[in-house]
Chimera marker file (.cmm) of the C-alpha trace (Angstrom):
<marker_set name="trace">
<marker id="1" x="103.745" y="124.954" z="112.644" r="1" g="1" b="0" radius="0.5"/>
<marker id="2" x="100.608" y="123.264" z="112.838" r="1" g="1" b="0" radius="0.5"/>
<marker id="3" x="99.932" y="120.468" z="110.810" r="1" g="1" b="0" radius="0.5"/>
<marker id="4" x="96.335" y="119.010" z="109.743" r="1" g="1" b="0" radius="0.5"/>
<marker id="5" x="94.950" y="115.959" z="108.774" r="1" g="1" b="0" radius="0.5"/>
<marker id="6" x="91.744" y="116.924" z="106.925" r="1" g="1" b="0" radius="0.5"/>
<marker id="7" x="88.418" y="116.135" z="108.775" r="1" g="1" b="0" radius="0.5"/>
<marker id="8" x="85.160" y="117.978" z="109.746" r="1" g="1" b="0" radius="0.5"/>
<marker id="9" x="85.829" y="116.920" z="113.321" r="1" g="1" b="0" radius="0.5"/>
<marker id="10" x="89.364" y="117.199" z="114.332" r="1" g="1" b="0" radius="0.5"/>
<marker id="11" x="91.280" y="117.322" z="117.515" r="1" g="1" b="0" radius="0.5"/>
<marker id="12" x="94.489" y="119.089" z="118.378" r="1" g="1" b="0" radius="0.5"/>
<marker id="13" x="97.188" y="117.659" z="119.801" r="1" g="1" b="0" radius="0.5"/>
<marker id="14" x="100.814" y="118.721" z="121.087" r="1" g="1" b="0" radius="0.5"/>
<marker id="15" x="103.509" y="116.217" z="119.646" r="1" g="1" b="0" radius="0.5"/>
<marker id="16" x="106.649" y="115.489" z="121.146" r="1" g="1" b="0" radius="0.5"/>
<marker id="17" x="109.719" y="113.286" z="120.954" r="1" g="1" b="0" radius="0.5"/>
<marker id="18" x="110.896" y="110.646" z="122.992" r="1" g="1" b="0" radius="0.5"/>
<marker id="19" x="113.421" y="108.113" z="122.023" r="1" g="1" b="0" radius="0.5"/>
<marker id="20" x="113.067" y="108.889" z="118.658" r="1" g="1" b="0" radius="0.5"/>
<marker id="21" x="109.263" y="108.072" z="118.355" r="1" g="1" b="0" radius="0.5"/>
<marker id="22" x="106.682" y="110.792" z="118.342" r="1" g="1" b="0" radius="0.5"/>
<marker id="23" x="103.750" y="111.161" z="121.052" r="1" g="1" b="0" radius="0.5"/>
<marker id="24" x="100.993" y="113.592" z="121.580" r="1" g="1" b="0" radius="0.5"/>
<marker id="25" x="98.837" y="114.901" z="124.085" r="1" g="1" b="0" radius="0.5"/>
<marker id="26" x="95.489" y="116.351" z="123.688" r="1" g="1" b="0" radius="0.5"/>
<marker id="27" x="96.259" y="120.350" z="123.542" r="1" g="1" b="0" radius="0.5"/>
<marker id="28" x="92.900" y="120.849" z="126.220" r="1" g="1" b="0" radius="0.5"/>
<marker id="29" x="95.009" y="118.853" z="128.621" r="1" g="1" b="0" radius="0.5"/>
<marker id="30" x="98.251" y="120.870" z="127.935" r="1" g="1" b="0" radius="0.5"/>
<marker id="31" x="98.839" y="124.311" z="129.886" r="1" g="1" b="0" radius="0.5"/>
<marker id="32" x="102.064" y="125.394" z="128.869" r="1" g="1" b="0" radius="0.5"/>
<marker id="33" x="105.449" y="124.450" z="127.556" r="1" g="1" b="0" radius="0.5"/>
<marker id="34" x="108.695" y="125.251" z="129.693" r="1" g="1" b="0" radius="0.5"/>
<marker id="35" x="112.321" y="124.846" z="128.966" r="1" g="1" b="0" radius="0.5"/>
<marker id="36" x="114.428" y="122.908" z="131.009" r="1" g="1" b="0" radius="0.5"/>
<marker id="37" x="114.211" y="124.521" z="134.150" r="1" g="1" b="0" radius="0.5"/>
<marker id="38" x="116.063" y="123.939" z="137.655" r="1" g="1" b="0" radius="0.5"/>
<marker id="39" x="114.560" y="120.911" z="139.457" r="1" g="1" b="0" radius="0.5"/>
<marker id="40" x="114.359" y="120.344" z="143.297" r="1" g="1" b="0" radius="0.5"/>
<marker id="41" x="114.792" y="116.737" z="143.954" r="1" g="1" b="0" radius="0.5"/>
<marker id="42" x="112.765" y="115.086" z="146.439" r="1" g="1" b="0" radius="0.5"/>
<marker id="43" x="114.042" y="112.029" z="148.307" r="1" g="1" b="0" radius="0.5"/>
<marker id="44" x="112.278" y="108.707" z="148.589" r="1" g="1" b="0" radius="0.5"/>
<marker id="45" x="109.684" y="109.527" z="145.412" r="1" g="1" b="0" radius="0.5"/>
<marker id="46" x="109.516" y="107.037" z="142.450" r="1" g="1" b="0" radius="0.5"/>
<marker id="47" x="112.416" y="106.956" z="139.950" r="1" g="1" b="0" radius="0.5"/>
<marker id="48" x="110.571" y="108.352" z="136.892" r="1" g="1" b="0" radius="0.5"/>
<marker id="49" x="109.681" y="111.655" z="139.423" r="1" g="1" b="0" radius="0.5"/>
<marker id="50" x="112.809" y="113.757" z="138.556" r="1" g="1" b="0" radius="0.5"/>
<marker id="51" x="111.807" y="116.694" z="141.078" r="1" g="1" b="0" radius="0.5"/>
<marker id="52" x="109.590" y="119.429" z="141.738" r="1" g="1" b="0" radius="0.5"/>
<marker id="53" x="109.353" y="123.051" z="140.100" r="1" g="1" b="0" radius="0.5"/>
<marker id="54" x="108.315" y="126.401" z="141.108" r="1" g="1" b="0" radius="0.5"/>
<marker id="55" x="105.717" y="127.287" z="138.623" r="1" g="1" b="0" radius="0.5"/>
<marker id="56" x="104.349" y="130.956" z="139.595" r="1" g="1" b="0" radius="0.5"/>
<marker id="57" x="104.386" y="130.202" z="143.380" r="1" g="1" b="0" radius="0.5"/>
<marker id="58" x="103.074" y="126.803" z="143.231" r="1" g="1" b="0" radius="0.5"/>
<marker id="59" x="105.091" y="123.321" z="143.224" r="1" g="1" b="0" radius="0.5"/>
<marker id="60" x="104.621" y="121.133" z="140.390" r="1" g="1" b="0" radius="0.5"/>
<marker id="61" x="106.117" y="117.467" z="140.536" r="1" g="1" b="0" radius="0.5"/>
<marker id="62" x="108.069" y="116.908" z="137.312" r="1" g="1" b="0" radius="0.5"/>
<marker id="63" x="108.051" y="113.067" z="135.772" r="1" g="1" b="0" radius="0.5"/>
<marker id="64" x="110.534" y="111.921" z="133.322" r="1" g="1" b="0" radius="0.5"/>
<marker id="65" x="108.506" y="110.511" z="130.500" r="1" g="1" b="0" radius="0.5"/>
<marker id="66" x="111.590" y="108.095" z="129.421" r="1" g="1" b="0" radius="0.5"/>
<marker id="67" x="111.974" y="106.796" z="132.926" r="1" g="1" b="0" radius="0.5"/>
<marker id="68" x="108.018" y="106.305" z="133.256" r="1" g="1" b="0" radius="0.5"/>
<marker id="69" x="107.924" y="104.382" z="129.872" r="1" g="1" b="0" radius="0.5"/>
<marker id="70" x="110.930" y="102.210" z="130.657" r="1" g="1" b="0" radius="0.5"/>
<marker id="71" x="112.867" y="103.813" z="127.758" r="1" g="1" b="0" radius="0.5"/>
<marker id="72" x="116.740" y="104.075" z="127.972" r="1" g="1" b="0" radius="0.5"/>
<marker id="73" x="117.959" y="107.257" z="130.107" r="1" g="1" b="0" radius="0.5"/>
<marker id="74" x="119.287" y="110.264" z="128.384" r="1" g="1" b="0" radius="0.5"/>
<marker id="75" x="120.629" y="113.510" z="129.714" r="1" g="1" b="0" radius="0.5"/>
<marker id="76" x="118.869" y="116.788" z="129.149" r="1" g="1" b="0" radius="0.5"/>
<marker id="77" x="119.785" y="118.626" z="126.112" r="1" g="1" b="0" radius="0.5"/>
<marker id="78" x="118.927" y="122.418" z="124.822" r="1" g="1" b="0" radius="0.5"/>
<marker id="79" x="115.933" y="120.656" z="122.945" r="1" g="1" b="0" radius="0.5"/>
<marker id="80" x="114.429" y="119.130" z="126.289" r="1" g="1" b="0" radius="0.5"/>
<marker id="81" x="111.160" y="120.567" z="127.496" r="1" g="1" b="0" radius="0.5"/>
<marker id="82" x="108.645" y="120.404" z="130.183" r="1" g="1" b="0" radius="0.5"/>
<marker id="83" x="104.859" y="119.810" z="129.252" r="1" g="1" b="0" radius="0.5"/>
<marker id="84" x="102.761" y="121.171" z="132.067" r="1" g="1" b="0" radius="0.5"/>
<marker id="85" x="99.599" y="118.939" z="131.403" r="1" g="1" b="0" radius="0.5"/>
<marker id="86" x="96.405" y="118.363" z="133.640" r="1" g="1" b="0" radius="0.5"/>
<marker id="87" x="95.131" y="115.127" z="134.838" r="1" g="1" b="0" radius="0.5"/>
<marker id="88" x="92.629" y="113.830" z="137.114" r="1" g="1" b="0" radius="0.5"/>
<marker id="89" x="92.127" y="111.066" z="139.718" r="1" g="1" b="0" radius="0.5"/>
<marker id="90" x="89.466" y="110.284" z="142.233" r="1" g="1" b="0" radius="0.5"/>
<marker id="91" x="87.748" y="113.873" z="141.384" r="1" g="1" b="0" radius="0.5"/>
<marker id="92" x="91.025" y="115.920" z="142.027" r="1" g="1" b="0" radius="0.5"/>
<marker id="93" x="92.687" y="117.925" z="139.069" r="1" g="1" b="0" radius="0.5"/>
<marker id="94" x="96.228" y="117.778" z="139.313" r="1" g="1" b="0" radius="0.5"/>
<marker id="95" x="99.174" y="119.756" z="137.191" r="1" g="1" b="0" radius="0.5"/>
<marker id="96" x="102.106" y="117.559" z="136.417" r="1" g="1" b="0" radius="0.5"/>
<marker id="97" x="105.045" y="118.523" z="134.603" r="1" g="1" b="0" radius="0.5"/>
<marker id="98" x="106.358" y="116.115" z="131.756" r="1" g="1" b="0" radius="0.5"/>
<marker id="99" x="110.133" y="115.725" z="130.824" r="1" g="1" b="0" radius="0.5"/>
<marker id="100" x="110.567" y="114.977" z="127.180" r="1" g="1" b="0" radius="0.5"/>
<marker id="101" x="113.198" y="114.739" z="124.671" r="1" g="1" b="0" radius="0.5"/>
<marker id="102" x="111.735" y="117.828" z="122.082" r="1" g="1" b="0" radius="0.5"/>
<marker id="103" x="108.294" y="119.464" z="121.198" r="1" g="1" b="0" radius="0.5"/>
<marker id="104" x="107.477" y="119.103" z="117.747" r="1" g="1" b="0" radius="0.5"/>
<marker id="105" x="104.274" y="120.640" z="116.693" r="1" g="1" b="0" radius="0.5"/>
<marker id="106" x="100.511" y="121.117" z="117.370" r="1" g="1" b="0" radius="0.5"/>
<marker id="107" x="98.603" y="118.745" z="114.960" r="1" g="1" b="0" radius="0.5"/>
<marker id="108" x="95.058" y="118.173" z="114.304" r="1" g="1" b="0" radius="0.5"/>
<marker id="109" x="93.954" y="114.518" z="113.899" r="1" g="1" b="0" radius="0.5"/>
<marker id="110" x="90.244" y="113.608" z="112.926" r="1" g="1" b="0" radius="0.5"/>
<marker id="111" x="88.929" y="110.226" z="114.109" r="1" g="1" b="0" radius="0.5"/>
<marker id="112" x="89.580" y="108.591" z="110.938" r="1" g="1" b="0" radius="0.5"/>
<marker id="113" x="93.216" y="109.424" z="111.394" r="1" g="1" b="0" radius="0.5"/>
<marker id="114" x="93.313" y="107.594" z="114.855" r="1" g="1" b="0" radius="0.5"/>
<marker id="115" x="93.329" y="103.758" z="115.394" r="1" g="1" b="0" radius="0.5"/>
<marker id="116" x="93.046" y="101.808" z="118.536" r="1" g="1" b="0" radius="0.5"/>
<marker id="117" x="96.608" y="100.943" z="120.023" r="1" g="1" b="0" radius="0.5"/>
<marker id="118" x="97.750" y="97.273" z="119.329" r="1" g="1" b="0" radius="0.5"/>
<marker id="119" x="97.979" y="95.272" z="122.193" r="1" g="1" b="0" radius="0.5"/>
<marker id="120" x="100.974" y="92.823" z="121.057" r="1" g="1" b="0" radius="0.5"/>
<marker id="121" x="104.431" y="94.183" z="120.989" r="1" g="1" b="0" radius="0.5"/>
<marker id="122" x="103.999" y="97.086" z="122.639" r="1" g="1" b="0" radius="0.5"/>
<marker id="123" x="107.150" y="98.875" z="124.931" r="1" g="1" b="0" radius="0.5"/>
<marker id="124" x="104.171" y="100.995" z="126.692" r="1" g="1" b="0" radius="0.5"/>
<marker id="125" x="101.333" y="99.821" z="128.571" r="1" g="1" b="0" radius="0.5"/>
<marker id="126" x="98.415" y="100.055" z="126.417" r="1" g="1" b="0" radius="0.5"/>
<marker id="127" x="96.487" y="101.680" z="129.350" r="1" g="1" b="0" radius="0.5"/>
<marker id="128" x="98.194" y="104.670" z="128.656" r="1" g="1" b="0" radius="0.5"/>
<marker id="129" x="97.220" y="104.959" z="125.175" r="1" g="1" b="0" radius="0.5"/>
<marker id="130" x="94.141" y="106.718" z="123.685" r="1" g="1" b="0" radius="0.5"/>
<marker id="131" x="95.423" y="105.310" z="119.987" r="1" g="1" b="0" radius="0.5"/>
<marker id="132" x="97.869" y="105.684" z="117.244" r="1" g="1" b="0" radius="0.5"/>
<marker id="133" x="97.552" y="108.296" z="114.976" r="1" g="1" b="0" radius="0.5"/>
<marker id="134" x="98.545" y="109.295" z="111.497" r="1" g="1" b="0" radius="0.5"/>
<marker id="135" x="100.063" y="112.302" z="110.459" r="1" g="1" b="0" radius="0.5"/>
<marker id="136" x="102.228" y="113.419" z="107.541" r="1" g="1" b="0" radius="0.5"/>
<marker id="137" x="103.354" y="109.805" z="106.798" r="1" g="1" b="0" radius="0.5"/>
<marker id="138" x="104.450" y="109.411" z="110.208" r="1" g="1" b="0" radius="0.5"/>
<marker id="139" x="102.503" y="107.318" z="113.248" r="1" g="1" b="0" radius="0.5"/>
<marker id="140" x="102.071" y="109.599" z="116.441" r="1" g="1" b="0" radius="0.5"/>
<marker id="141" x="101.591" y="107.656" z="119.741" r="1" g="1" b="0" radius="0.5"/>
<marker id="142" x="98.575" y="109.371" z="121.448" r="1" g="1" b="0" radius="0.5"/>
<marker id="143" x="98.542" y="109.243" z="125.552" r="1" g="1" b="0" radius="0.5"/>
<marker id="144" x="95.913" y="109.644" z="127.592" r="1" g="1" b="0" radius="0.5"/>
<marker id="145" x="96.564" y="112.024" z="130.325" r="1" g="1" b="0" radius="0.5"/>
<marker id="146" x="94.191" y="110.572" z="132.983" r="1" g="1" b="0" radius="0.5"/>
<marker id="147" x="95.523" y="106.930" z="132.884" r="1" g="1" b="0" radius="0.5"/>
<marker id="148" x="99.513" y="108.141" z="132.602" r="1" g="1" b="0" radius="0.5"/>
<marker id="149" x="99.544" y="108.009" z="136.624" r="1" g="1" b="0" radius="0.5"/>
<marker id="150" x="98.046" y="105.579" z="138.977" r="1" g="1" b="0" radius="0.5"/>
<marker id="151" x="96.172" y="106.736" z="142.190" r="1" g="1" b="0" radius="0.5"/>
<marker id="152" x="99.138" y="105.428" z="144.285" r="1" g="1" b="0" radius="0.5"/>
<marker id="153" x="101.359" y="108.025" z="142.299" r="1" g="1" b="0" radius="0.5"/>
<marker id="154" x="99.145" y="110.556" z="142.587" r="1" g="1" b="0" radius="0.5"/>
<marker id="155" x="98.960" y="109.823" z="146.394" r="1" g="1" b="0" radius="0.5"/>
<marker id="156" x="103.071" y="109.959" z="146.826" r="1" g="1" b="0" radius="0.5"/>
<marker id="157" x="102.407" y="113.743" z="145.450" r="1" g="1" b="0" radius="0.5"/>
<marker id="158" x="99.781" y="114.436" z="148.030" r="1" g="1" b="0" radius="0.5"/>
<marker id="159" x="102.002" y="113.354" z="150.678" r="1" g="1" b="0" radius="0.5"/>
<marker id="160" x="105.012" y="115.492" z="149.089" r="1" g="1" b="0" radius="0.5"/>
<marker id="161" x="105.270" y="119.148" z="149.202" r="1" g="1" b="0" radius="0.5"/>
<marker id="162" x="102.062" y="120.644" z="148.112" r="1" g="1" b="0" radius="0.5"/>
<marker id="163" x="101.392" y="119.707" z="144.441" r="1" g="1" b="0" radius="0.5"/>
<marker id="164" x="99.383" y="122.439" z="142.550" r="1" g="1" b="0" radius="0.5"/>
<marker id="165" x="95.768" y="121.304" z="142.309" r="1" g="1" b="0" radius="0.5"/>
<marker id="166" x="93.676" y="122.897" z="139.959" r="1" g="1" b="0" radius="0.5"/>
<link id1="1" id2="2" r="1" g="1" b="0" radius="0.2"/>
<link id1="2" id2="3" r="1" g="1" b="0" radius="0.2"/>
<link id1="3" id2="4" r="1" g="1" b="0" radius="0.2"/>
<link id1="4" id2="5" r="1" g="1" b="0" radius="0.2"/>
<link id1="5" id2="6" r="1" g="1" b="0" radius="0.2"/>
<link id1="6" id2="7" r="1" g="1" b="0" radius="0.2"/>
<link id1="7" id2="8" r="1" g="1" b="0" radius="0.2"/>
<link id1="8" id2="9" r="1" g="1" b="0" radius="0.2"/>
<link id1="9" id2="10" r="1" g="1" b="0" radius="0.2"/>
<link id1="10" id2="11" r="1" g="1" b="0" radius="0.2"/>
<link id1="11" id2="12" r="1" g="1" b="0" radius="0.2"/>
<link id1="12" id2="13" r="1" g="1" b="0" radius="0.2"/>
<link id1="13" id2="14" r="1" g="1" b="0" radius="0.2"/>
<link id1="14" id2="15" r="1" g="1" b="0" radius="0.2"/>
<link id1="15" id2="16" r="1" g="1" b="0" radius="0.2"/>
<link id1="16" id2="17" r="1" g="1" b="0" radius="0.2"/>
<link id1="17" id2="18" r="1" g="1" b="0" radius="0.2"/>
<link id1="18" id2="19" r="1" g="1" b="0" radius="0.2"/>
<link id1="19" id2="20" r="1" g="1" b="0" radius="0.2"/>
<link id1="20" id2="21" r="1" g="1" b="0" radius="0.2"/>
<link id1="21" id2="22" r="1" g="1" b="0" radius="0.2"/>
<link id1="22" id2="23" r="1" g="1" b="0" radius="0.2"/>
<link id1="23" id2="24" r="1" g="1" b="0" radius="0.2"/>
<link id1="24" id2="25" r="1" g="1" b="0" radius="0.2"/>
<link id1="25" id2="26" r="1" g="1" b="0" radius="0.2"/>
<link id1="26" id2="27" r="1" g="1" b="0" radius="0.2"/>
<link id1="27" id2="28" r="1" g="1" b="0" radius="0.2"/>
<link id1="28" id2="29" r="1" g="1" b="0" radius="0.2"/>
<link id1="29" id2="30" r="1" g="1" b="0" radius="0.2"/>
<link id1="30" id2="31" r="1" g="1" b="0" radius="0.2"/>
<link id1="31" id2="32" r="1" g="1" b="0" radius="0.2"/>
<link id1="32" id2="33" r="1" g="1" b="0" radius="0.2"/>
<link id1="33" id2="34" r="1" g="1" b="0" radius="0.2"/>
<link id1="34" id2="35" r="1" g="1" b="0" radius="0.2"/>
<link id1="35" id2="36" r="1" g="1" b="0" radius="0.2"/>
<link id1="36" id2="37" r="1" g="1" b="0" radius="0.2"/>
<link id1="37" id2="38" r="1" g="1" b="0" radius="0.2"/>
<link id1="38" id2="39" r="1" g="1" b="0" radius="0.2"/>
<link id1="39" id2="40" r="1" g="1" b="0" radius="0.2"/>
<link id1="40" id2="41" r="1" g="1" b="0" radius="0.2"/>
<link id1="41" id2="42" r="1" g="1" b="0" radius="0.2"/>
<link id1="42" id2="43" r="1" g="1" b="0" radius="0.2"/>
<link id1="43" id2="44" r="1" g="1" b="0" radius="0.2"/>
<link id1="44" id2="45" r="1" g="1" b="0" radius="0.2"/>
<link id1="45" id2="46" r="1" g="1" b="0" radius="0.2"/>
<link id1="46" id2="47" r="1" g="1" b="0" radius="0.2"/>
<link id1="47" id2="48" r="1" g="1" b="0" radius="0.2"/>
<link id1="48" id2="49" r="1" g="1" b="0" radius="0.2"/>
<link id1="49" id2="50" r="1" g="1" b="0" radius="0.2"/>
<link id1="50" id2="51" r="1" g="1" b="0" radius="0.2"/>
<link id1="51" id2="52" r="1" g="1" b="0" radius="0.2"/>
<link id1="52" id2="53" r="1" g="1" b="0" radius="0.2"/>
<link id1="53" id2="54" r="1" g="1" b="0" radius="0.2"/>
<link id1="54" id2="55" r="1" g="1" b="0" radius="0.2"/>
<link id1="55" id2="56" r="1" g="1" b="0" radius="0.2"/>
<link id1="56" id2="57" r="1" g="1" b="0" radius="0.2"/>
<link id1="57" id2="58" r="1" g="1" b="0" radius="0.2"/>
<link id1="58" id2="59" r="1" g="1" b="0" radius="0.2"/>
<link id1="59" id2="60" r="1" g="1" b="0" radius="0.2"/>
<link id1="60" id2="61" r="1" g="1" b="0" radius="0.2"/>
<link id1="61" id2="62" r="1" g="1" b="0" radius="0.2"/>
<link id1="62" id2="63" r="1" g="1" b="0" radius="0.2"/>
<link id1="63" id2="64" r="1" g="1" b="0" radius="0.2"/>
<link id1="64" id2="65" r="1" g="1" b="0" radius="0.2"/>
<link id1="65" id2="66" r="1" g="1" b="0" radius="0.2"/>
<link id1="66" id2="67" r="1" g="1" b="0" radius="0.2"/>
<link id1="67" id2="68" r="1" g="1" b="0" radius="0.2"/>
<link id1="68" id2="69" r="1" g="1" b="0" radius="0.2"/>
<link id1="69" id2="70" r="1" g="1" b="0" radius="0.2"/>
<link id1="70" id2="71" r="1" g="1" b="0" radius="0.2"/>
<link id1="71" id2="72" r="1" g="1" b="0" radius="0.2"/>
<link id1="72" id2="73" r="1" g="1" b="0" radius="0.2"/>
<link id1="73" id2="74" r="1" g="1" b="0" radius="0.2"/>
<link id1="74" id2="75" r="1" g="1" b="0" radius="0.2"/>
<link id1="75" id2="76" r="1" g="1" b="0" radius="0.2"/>
<link id1="76" id2="77" r="1" g="1" b="0" radius="0.2"/>
<link id1="77" id2="78" r="1" g="1" b="0" radius="0.2"/>
<link id1="78" id2="79" r="1" g="1" b="0" radius="0.2"/>
<link id1="79" id2="80" r="1" g="1" b="0" radius="0.2"/>
<link id1="80" id2="81" r="1" g="1" b="0" radius="0.2"/>
<link id1="81" id2="82" r="1" g="1" b="0" radius="0.2"/>
<link id1="82" id2="83" r="1" g="1" b="0" radius="0.2"/>
<link id1="83" id2="84" r="1" g="1" b="0" radius="0.2"/>
<link id1="84" id2="85" r="1" g="1" b="0" radius="0.2"/>
<link id1="85" id2="86" r="1" g="1" b="0" radius="0.2"/>
<link id1="86" id2="87" r="1" g="1" b="0" radius="0.2"/>
<link id1="87" id2="88" r="1" g="1" b="0" radius="0.2"/>
<link id1="88" id2="89" r="1" g="1" b="0" radius="0.2"/>
<link id1="89" id2="90" r="1" g="1" b="0" radius="0.2"/>
<link id1="90" id2="91" r="1" g="1" b="0" radius="0.2"/>
<link id1="91" id2="92" r="1" g="1" b="0" radius="0.2"/>
<link id1="92" id2="93" r="1" g="1" b="0" radius="0.2"/>
<link id1="93" id2="94" r="1" g="1" b="0" radius="0.2"/>
<link id1="94" id2="95" r="1" g="1" b="0" radius="0.2"/>
<link id1="95" id2="96" r="1" g="1" b="0" radius="0.2"/>
<link id1="96" id2="97" r="1" g="1" b="0" radius="0.2"/>
<link id1="97" id2="98" r="1" g="1" b="0" radius="0.2"/>
<link id1="98" id2="99" r="1" g="1" b="0" radius="0.2"/>
<link id1="99" id2="100" r="1" g="1" b="0" radius="0.2"/>
<link id1="100" id2="101" r="1" g="1" b="0" radius="0.2"/>
<link id1="101" id2="102" r="1" g="1" b="0" radius="0.2"/>
<link id1="102" id2="103" r="1" g="1" b="0" radius="0.2"/>
<link id1="103" id2="104" r="1" g="1" b="0" radius="0.2"/>
<link id1="104" id2="105" r="1" g="1" b="0" radius="0.2"/>
<link id1="105" id2="106" r="1" g="1" b="0" radius="0.2"/>
<link id1="106" id2="107" r="1" g="1" b="0" radius="0.2"/>
<link id1="107" id2="108" r="1" g="1" b="0" radius="0.2"/>
<link id1="108" id2="109" r="1" g="1" b="0" radius="0.2"/>
<link id1="109" id2="110" r="1" g="1" b="0" radius="0.2"/>
<link id1="110" id2="111" r="1" g="1" b="0" radius="0.2"/>
<link id1="111" id2="112" r="1" g="1" b="0" radius="0.2"/>
<link id1="112" id2="113" r="1" g="1" b="0" radius="0.2"/>
<link id1="113" id2="114" r="1" g="1" b="0" radius="0.2"/>
<link id1="114" id2="115" r="1" g="1" b="0" radius="0.2"/>
<link id1="115" id2="116" r="1" g="1" b="0" radius="0.2"/>
<link id1="116" id2="117" r="1" g="1" b="0" radius="0.2"/>
<link id1="117" id2="118" r="1" g="1" b="0" radius="0.2"/>
<link id1="118" id2="119" r="1" g="1" b="0" radius="0.2"/>
<link id1="119" id2="120" r="1" g="1" b="0" radius="0.2"/>
<link id1="120" id2="121" r="1" g="1" b="0" radius="0.2"/>
<link id1="121" id2="122" r="1" g="1" b="0" radius="0.2"/>
<link id1="122" id2="123" r="1" g="1" b="0" radius="0.2"/>
<link id1="123" id2="124" r="1" g="1" b="0" radius="0.2"/>
<link id1="124" id2="125" r="1" g="1" b="0" radius="0.2"/>
<link id1="125" id2="126" r="1" g="1" b="0" radius="0.2"/>
<link id1="126" id2="127" r="1" g="1" b="0" radius="0.2"/>
<link id1="127" id2="128" r="1" g="1" b="0" radius="0.2"/>
<link id1="128" id2="129" r="1" g="1" b="0" radius="0.2"/>
<link id1="129" id2="130" r="1" g="1" b="0" radius="0.2"/>
<link id1="130" id2="131" r="1" g="1" b="0" radius="0.2"/>
<link id1="131" id2="132" r="1" g="1" b="0" radius="0.2"/>
<link id1="132" id2="133" r="1" g="1" b="0" radius="0.2"/>
<link id1="133" id2="134" r="1" g="1" b="0" radius="0.2"/>
<link id1="134" id2="135" r="1" g="1" b="0" radius="0.2"/>
<link id1="135" id2="136" r="1" g="1" b="0" radius="0.2"/>
<link id1="136" id2="137" r="1" g="1" b="0" radius="0.2"/>
<link id1="137" id2="138" r="1" g="1" b="0" radius="0.2"/>
<link id1="138" id2="139" r="1" g="1" b="0" radius="0.2"/>
<link id1="139" id2="140" r="1" g="1" b="0" radius="0.2"/>
<link id1="140" id2="141" r="1" g="1" b="0" radius="0.2"/>
<link id1="141" id2="142" r="1" g="1" b="0" radius="0.2"/>
<link id1="142" id2="143" r="1" g="1" b="0" radius="0.2"/>
<link id1="143" id2="144" r="1" g="1" b="0" radius="0.2"/>
<link id1="144" id2="145" r="1" g="1" b="0" radius="0.2"/>
<link id1="145" id2="146" r="1" g="1" b="0" radius="0.2"/>
<link id1="146" id2="147" r="1" g="1" b="0" radius="0.2"/>
<link id1="147" id2="148" r="1" g="1" b="0" radius="0.2"/>
<link id1="148" id2="149" r="1" g="1" b="0" radius="0.2"/>
<link id1="149" id2="150" r="1" g="1" b="0" radius="0.2"/>
<link id1="150" id2="151" r="1" g="1" b="0" radius="0.2"/>
<link id1="151" id2="152" r="1" g="1" b="0" radius="0.2"/>
<link id1="152" id2="153" r="1" g="1" b="0" radius="0.2"/>
<link id1="153" id2="154" r="1" g="1" b="0" radius="0.2"/>
<link id1="154" id2="155" r="1" g="1" b="0" radius="0.2"/>
<link id1="155" id2="156" r="1" g="1" b="0" radius="0.2"/>
<link id1="156" id2="157" r="1" g="1" b="0" radius="0.2"/>
<link id1="157" id2="158" r="1" g="1" b="0" radius="0.2"/>
<link id1="158" id2="159" r="1" g="1" b="0" radius="0.2"/>
<link id1="159" id2="160" r="1" g="1" b="0" radius="0.2"/>
<link id1="160" id2="161" r="1" g="1" b="0" radius="0.2"/>
<link id1="161" id2="162" r="1" g="1" b="0" radius="0.2"/>
<link id1="162" id2="163" r="1" g="1" b="0" radius="0.2"/>
<link id1="163" id2="164" r="1" g="1" b="0" radius="0.2"/>
<link id1="164" id2="165" r="1" g="1" b="0" radius="0.2"/>
<link id1="165" id2="166" r="1" g="1" b="0" radius="0.2"/>
</marker_set>
């Protein structure tokens, strides 16, 4: 089900739920959505990195966005999904799995439906945010894939079994 906010120029996003809030990633950075697969846990990784999965023969690190954003922990459910996203740092492209509570829908937002994120009272670092969108009477927290992970976090994955590099 695709929802659209009317605009001559709109951007598609994949929306998903985390701790009751609606978040979204630019669809251009989403490779695919997977059901909750079997994970292999790795020692000495950041607490938000829950393991790696085999994606068509490649090793993909999986991050629990709840932990990354310091939200309350929750066991995976039948609705839990992994969004495979592409991000880059230092000229290198990385493929990363993001564990979310549930995938909602593809939405389209025009520039007039997106506002700059407030810096006061935010549980999340403003550095992760592209903005706050309005869609169907609700707010959507728009994430910036390139800013979700620091260079140090990417380095951890480089030192782990080979992540899939695009």
